[in-house]
C-alpha positions in Angstrom: 87.3 76.8 83.4 89.8 79.5 82.6 87.1 81.6 80.9 84.9 81.5 84.1 87.8 82.9 86.2 88.5 85.6 83.7 84.9 86.6 83.7 84.7 86.5 87.5 87.7 88.7 87.9 86.4 91.2 85.3 83.1 91.4 87.2 85.0 91.8 90.5 87.2 94.5 89.1 84.1 96.3 87.8 82.4 96.1 91.2 85.5 97.4 93.1 86.0 100.3 90.7 82.3 101.2 90.8 82.3 101.2 94.6 85.5 103.2 94.8 84.0 105.8 92.3 80.8 105.9 94.4 82.8 106.5 97.6 84.7 109.4 95.9 81.5 110.9 94.7 79.6 110.7 98.0 80.7 114.0 99.5 79.8 115.8 96.3 76.4 114.1 96.3 75.8 114.9 99.9 76.7 118.6 99.4 74.4 118.9 96.4 71.5 117.1 98.1 69.9 120.3 99.2 69.8 122.9 101.9 71.5 126.3 101.8 74.4 126.9 99.4 77.7 126.9 101.1 79.8 130.0 101.1 83.5 130.0 100.4 85.4 128.7 103.5 88.1 131.0 104.8 90.9 129.5 106.8 92.8 131.9 109.1 95.2 131.4 111.9 94.1 132.5 115.4 96.7 135.1 116.6 95.2 135.7 120.0 97.7 135.0 122.9 100.7 134.4 120.7 104.2 135.5 121.3 105.4 138.3 119.0 107.3 136.1 116.5 104.5 133.6 116.4 101.9 136.4 115.9 104.0 137.8 113.0 104.2 134.3 111.4 100.4 133.7 111.8 99.7 137.2 110.4 101.9 136.5 107.5 99.9 133.3 106.8 96.6 135.3 107.1 97.8 138.1 104.9 99.5 136.2 102.0 99.8 132.5 101.5 102.3 133.0 98.8 104.8 135.0 100.9 104.2 132.5 103.7 105.0 129.6 101.4 108.1 131.3 99.9 109.5 132.2 103.3 108.8 128.7 104.6 110.6 127.1 101.6 113.6 129.4 102.1 113.8 129.0 105.9 113.5 125.3 106.2 116.8 124.5 104.4 118.6 127.4 106.2 117.5 126.1 109.6 118.5 122.6 108.6 122.0 123.8 107.7 122.3 125.7 111.0 121.1 122.7 113.1 123.4 120.4 111.1 126.4 122.7 111.6 125.7 122.9 115.4 125.3 119.1 115.6 128.6 118.6 113.7 130.3 121.0 116.1 129.1 119.1 119.2 129.9 115.7 117.7 133.5 116.8 117.0 133.7 118.0 120.6 132.9 114.6 121.9 135.1 112.8 119.4 132.8 111.8 116.6 134.4 113.0 113.3 132.2 111.9 110.4 134.3 113.7 107.8 137.4 111.4 108.1 136.2 108.0 109.0 137.8 104.7 108.0 135.8 101.8 106.8 135.9 98.9 109.2 135.3 96.2 106.6 138.5 96.0 104.6 
């Protein structure tokens, strides 16, 4: 009896893996089925009607993805520190001091 279950689960695993592989290959098969060859897709940000800073940011994305990525990686922590400092300032103003708190469960 144990051998039948082992064989059943092996067949089931083979079927599931085969279906998953087929599902992953379907877009490639559909694209290679025929028709015109696809050109390289270019993704750009639309800068029409943007405010000056937004237009600069979108143009930076359009011109160089590397500079955009580096600036984003640098700016996100800096903005987080600024927002955290401002939030800490306002919390101290209303009486919440998270730096010197005492544990309530002694």
